[in-house]
C-alpha positions as CSV (number, residue, x, y, z in Angstrom):
1,M,-8.9,16.7,6.8
2,P,-5.2,17.7,6.7
3,I,-3.2,16.1,3.9
4,Q,-0.9,14.2,6.2
5,E,-3.8,12.8,8.1
6,A,-5.5,11.7,4.9
7,Y,-2.2,10.0,3.7
8,D,-1.8,8.2,7.0
9,A,-5.3,6.8,6.6
10,V,-4.4,5.5,3.2
11,L,-1.3,3.8,4.6
12,E,-3.4,2.2,7.4
13,R,-5.7,0.8,4.8
14,L,-2.8,-0.5,2.8
15,I,-1.4,-2.3,5.8
16,T,-4.8,-3.7,6.7
17,A,-5.4,-4.9,3.1
18,R,-2.0,-6.6,2.9
19,R,-2.6,-8.4,6.2
20,Q,-6.1,-9.5,5.1
21,A,-4.5,-10.9,1.9
22,N,-2.0,-12.9,4.1
23,L,1.0,-11.4,2.4
24,T,4.3,-10.2,3.8
25,Q,5.9,-6.9,2.7
26,R,8.6,-8.9,1.0
27,E,6.1,-11.0,-1.0
28,V,4.2,-7.9,-2.2
29,S,7.5,-6.2,-3.1
30,A,8.5,-9.2,-5.1
31,L,5.1,-9.3,-6.9
32,M,5.7,-5.7,-7.9
33,D,9.2,-6.5,-9.0
34,R,10.7,-4.0,-6.5
35,P,13.5,-4.3,-3.9
36,H,12.4,-6.2,-0.7
37,T,12.4,-2.9,1.3
38,F,10.0,-1.1,-1.1
39,L,6.7,-1.8,0.7
40,S,8.3,-1.3,4.2
41,K,9.3,2.2,3.2
42,C,5.9,2.9,1.7
43,E,3.9,1.6,4.7
44,S,6.1,3.6,7.1
45,G,5.7,6.8,5.1
46,E,9.4,7.0,4.3
47,R,8.5,6.7,0.6
48,S,5.4,8.1,-1.1
49,I,3.2,5.8,-3.2
50,D,2.2,7.1,-6.6
51,V,-1.1,6.4,-8.3
52,V,0.1,3.6,-10.5
53,E,1.6,1.8,-7.5
54,L,-1.6,2.2,-5.6
55,L,-3.5,0.7,-8.6
56,Q,-1.0,-2.2,-8.5
57,L,-1.5,-2.7,-4.8
58,A,-5.2,-2.6,-5.1
59,G,-5.0,-5.4,-7.7
60,I,-2.7,-7.5,-5.6
61,Y,-4.9,-7.1,-2.5
62,K,-8.1,-7.6,-4.6
63,K,-9.6,-4.4,-3.3
64,P,-11.3,-1.6,-5.3
65,I,-9.2,1.6,-5.4
66,S,-12.1,3.3,-3.5
67,Y,-11.2,1.1,-0.5
68,F,-8.0,3.1,0.0
69,L,-9.4,6.5,-0.9
70,R,-12.5,6.7,1.3
């Protein structure tokens, strides 16, 4: 699978997990102590998500890291 395709799949899972957790982008950004635009930029692919941020998001969404990386 090409890298961009794989990254897009991770982003789709992040969006799905956030919605399943009934959280807004603004709420998640606040939980991470980030500007309110942080998650919007991440989910749109405008900004990359690093490993530590992915671990934080997995914790917030109560999902194992493997959920995002399958």
